[in-house]
C-alpha positions in Angstrom: 43.2 67.6 -14.6 39.5 68.0 -15.5 39.9 65.4 -18.3 41.5 62.9 -15.9 38.8 63.2 -13.3 36.1 62.8 -16.0 38.0 59.6 -17.0 38.2 58.2 -13.6 34.4 59.0 -13.0 33.7 57.0 -16.2 35.7 54.1 -15.1 34.1 54.1 -11.7 30.7 54.1 -13.4 31.7 51.1 -15.5 33.1 49.3 -12.6 30.0 49.9 -10.4 27.5 48.9 -13.2 29.6 45.7 -13.7 29.6 44.9 -10.0 25.9 45.6 -9.8 25.3 43.1 -12.7 27.5 40.5 -11.0 25.5 40.9 -7.8 22.2 40.5 -9.5 23.2 37.6 -12.1 26.7 36.3 -11.3 27.0 34.5 -14.5 27.1 37.9 -16.3 30.4 39.7 -15.9 30.3 42.3 -18.7 34.2 42.9 -18.5 34.9 39.1 -18.6 32.5 38.9 -21.4 34.1 41.6 -23.5 37.7 40.9 -22.9 37.7 37.3 -21.9 37.6 35.8 -18.1 41.1 36.2 -16.7 42.6 37.8 -19.8 45.2 40.4 -19.7 42.8 43.0 -20.9 40.2 42.2 -18.3 42.9 42.6 -15.6 43.8 45.9 -17.0 40.3 47.2 -16.9 40.1 46.0 -13.2 43.3 47.6 -12.3 42.2 50.9 -14.1 38.9 50.9 -12.2 40.9 50.4 -8.9 43.2 53.3 -9.7 40.3 55.3 -10.7 38.7 54.8 -7.2 41.8 55.5 -5.4 42.4 58.7 -7.5 38.8 59.8 -6.9 39.3 59.2 -3.1 42.5 61.5 -3.1 40.7 64.3 -5.1 37.7 64.1 -3.0 39.7 64.3 0.2 41.6 67.3 -1.2 38.6 69.2 -2.2 36.7 68.7 0.9 39.7 70.2 2.8 39.4 73.3 0.6 42.1 72.3 -1.8 40.1 73.4 -4.9 39.5 77.0 -4.1 36.5 77.5 -6.3 34.2 75.0 -4.4 33.1 73.2 -7.4 34.4 69.7 -6.6 33.0 69.1 -3.2 29.5 69.6 -1.8 29.1 71.6 1.2 
């Protein structure tokens, strides 16, 4: 489970950085530049980033309700 959480954080960082770049310079979309605008691979990356965000919300909500037990996954 820890590995999955790390992967989702990595995807969220990639997605956040990409959106930040798009906001500052709309002509630069790193995902589209790497995989091709509108390509299947770009769509997969966007879907994975979205799924990672949903997963992180679920984990955060669970941990903040005391679901982890060890208190390491949520700030108090």
